[in-house]
C-alpha positions as semicolon CSV with decimal commas, in nm:
position;residue;x (nm);y (nm);z (nm)
1;M;-2,346;-0,869;-1,033
2;A;-2,155;-0,590;-0,859
3;S;-1,824;-0,439;-0,959
4;R;-1,511;-0,511;-0,758
5;I;-1,178;-0,339;-0,728
6;S;-0,924;-0,490;-0,964
7;E;-0,635;-0,249;-0,911
8;L;-0,537;0,056;-0,712
9;V;-0,339;0,331;-0,882
10;L;-0,079;0,524;-0,690
11;G;0,117;0,811;-0,847
12;C;0,483;0,821;-0,743
13;R;0,824;0,952;-0,848
14;D;1,010;0,618;-0,823
15;P;0,779;0,326;-0,908
16;E;1,058;0,068;-0,881
17;A;1,154;0,166;-0,526
18;L;0,791;0,188;-0,418
19;A;0,720;-0,150;-0,581
20;H;0,996;-0,300;-0,368
21;F;0,843;-0,149;-0,051
22;W;0,487;-0,263;-0,126
23;C;0,599;-0,609;-0,244
24;E;0,770;-0,660;0,093
25;V;0,472;-0,524;0,288
26;L;0,210;-0,733;0,105
27;D;0,417;-1,032;-0,013
28;F;0,342;-0,926;-0,372
29;V;0,557;-0,960;-0,683
30;V;0,615;-0,736;-0,983
31;L;0,365;-0,840;-1,251
32;D;0,440;-0,595;-1,530
33;G;0,631;-0,281;-1,622
34;E;0,563;0,000;-1,867
35;E;0,807;0,189;-2,091
36;D;0,762;0,502;-1,878
37;G;0,883;0,315;-1,567
38;S;0,539;0,250;-1,418
39;V;0,511;-0,086;-1,242
40;E;0,219;-0,317;-1,161
41;I;0,250;-0,539;-0,855
42;G;0,015;-0,804;-0,724
43;P;-0,028;-1,147;-0,570
44;R;0,202;-1,424;-0,685
45;E;-0,085;-1,590;-0,873
46;G;-0,126;-1,274;-1,084
47;A;-0,404;-1,031;-1,165
48;G;-0,772;-1,116;-1,159
49;G;-0,782;-1,301;-0,827
50;P;-0,947;-1,194;-0,502
51;Q;-0,683;-0,929;-0,427
52;P;-0,647;-0,612;-0,633
53;T;-0,317;-0,529;-0,796
54;I;-0,141;-0,197;-0,737
55;F;-0,033;0,006;-1,038
56;L;0,248;0,246;-0,945
57;S;0,220;0,522;-1,202
58;R;0,524;0,743;-1,263
59;R;0,463;1,110;-1,177
60;E;0,737;1,373;-1,176
61;E;0,572;1,578;-0,902
62;P;0,331;1,473;-0,629
63;E;-0,028;1,572;-0,690
64;E;-0,151;1,876;-0,498
65;G;-0,386;1,834;-0,204
66;K;-0,480;1,540;0,010
67;P;-0,509;1,213;-0,180
68;R;-0,863;1,084;-0,222
69;L;-0,758;0,721;-0,211
70;H;-0,532;0,537;0,028
71;I;-0,468;0,179;0,122
72;D;-0,594;0,015;0,444
73;L;-0,399;-0,287;0,567
74;N;-0,487;-0,562;0,813
75;A;-0,224;-0,798;0,952
76;T;-0,281;-1,163;0,862
77;D;-0,023;-1,354;1,063
78;R;0,066;-1,132;1,359
79;D;-0,094;-0,873;1,586
80;Q;-0,116;-0,506;1,497
81;H;0,185;-0,405;1,708
82;A;0,414;-0,662;1,549
83;E;0,298;-0,561;1,202
84;L;0,352;-0,193;1,284
85;E;0,710;-0,268;1,385
86;R;0,765;-0,459;1,059
87;L;0,624;-0,174;0,850
88;L;0,843;0,081;1,026
89;R;1,152;-0,135;0,962
90;L;1,057;-0,145;0,591
91;G;1,052;0,236;0,571
92;A;0,699;0,339;0,668
93;R;0,669;0,646;0,890
94;P;0,392;0,757;1,129
95;T;0,204;1,065;1,013
96;D;-0,054;1,301;1,158
97;I;-0,356;1,375;0,943
98;G;-0,565;1,508;1,230
99;Q;-0,636;1,188;1,420
100;T;-0,708;1,216;1,795
101;G;-0,474;0,940;1,910
102;E;-0,768;0,732;2,030
103;E;-0,818;0,555;1,696
104;P;-0,763;0,179;1,688
105;W;-0,553;0,217;1,372
106;H;-0,215;0,369;1,282
107;V;-0,177;0,627;1,007
108;L;0,149;0,586;0,819
109;T;0,318;0,701;0,502
110;D;0,518;0,490;0,261
111;P;0,871;0,605;0,162
112;E;0,727;0,863;-0,082
113;G;0,473;1,008;0,161
114;N;0,160;0,824;0,042
115;V;-0,078;0,778;0,335
116;F;-0,201;0,434;0,439
117;C;-0,353;0,290;0,755
118;L;-0,280;-0,022;0,956
119;L;-0,610;-0,139;1,103
120;K;-0,641;-0,325;1,433
121;A;-0,830;-0,636;1,326
122;R;-0,630;-0,935;1,214
123;I;-0,779;-1,111;0,912
124;D;-0,727;-1,452;0,762
125;P;-0,483;-1,468;0,470
126;L;-0,636;-1,551;0,134
């Protein structure tokens, strides 16, 4: 049996605000909170299902250098353009990390500057 991703960890200054953003983007809910203000979000059915949870870990300062992990998204109920518009309304911003402009995906940042990509392919919801 292989391993599978159970959660993604994202360091941030304001876990509660970022939890709100990512819950809206992914239709997730807050699953748990820690005394230090860290927040875990995930699917409505909770942890352990086919989707990983996201643990938003409180950090006073952003980590130096380019992050080694980011989130890739695929729209499930609309085309890429419509999903891009929705993400921008929620507070995402386009960013340049050296792409050529010919890529079939969009590189964005969340409200705290964490990079994520919106891929072109539409996938079935779980």
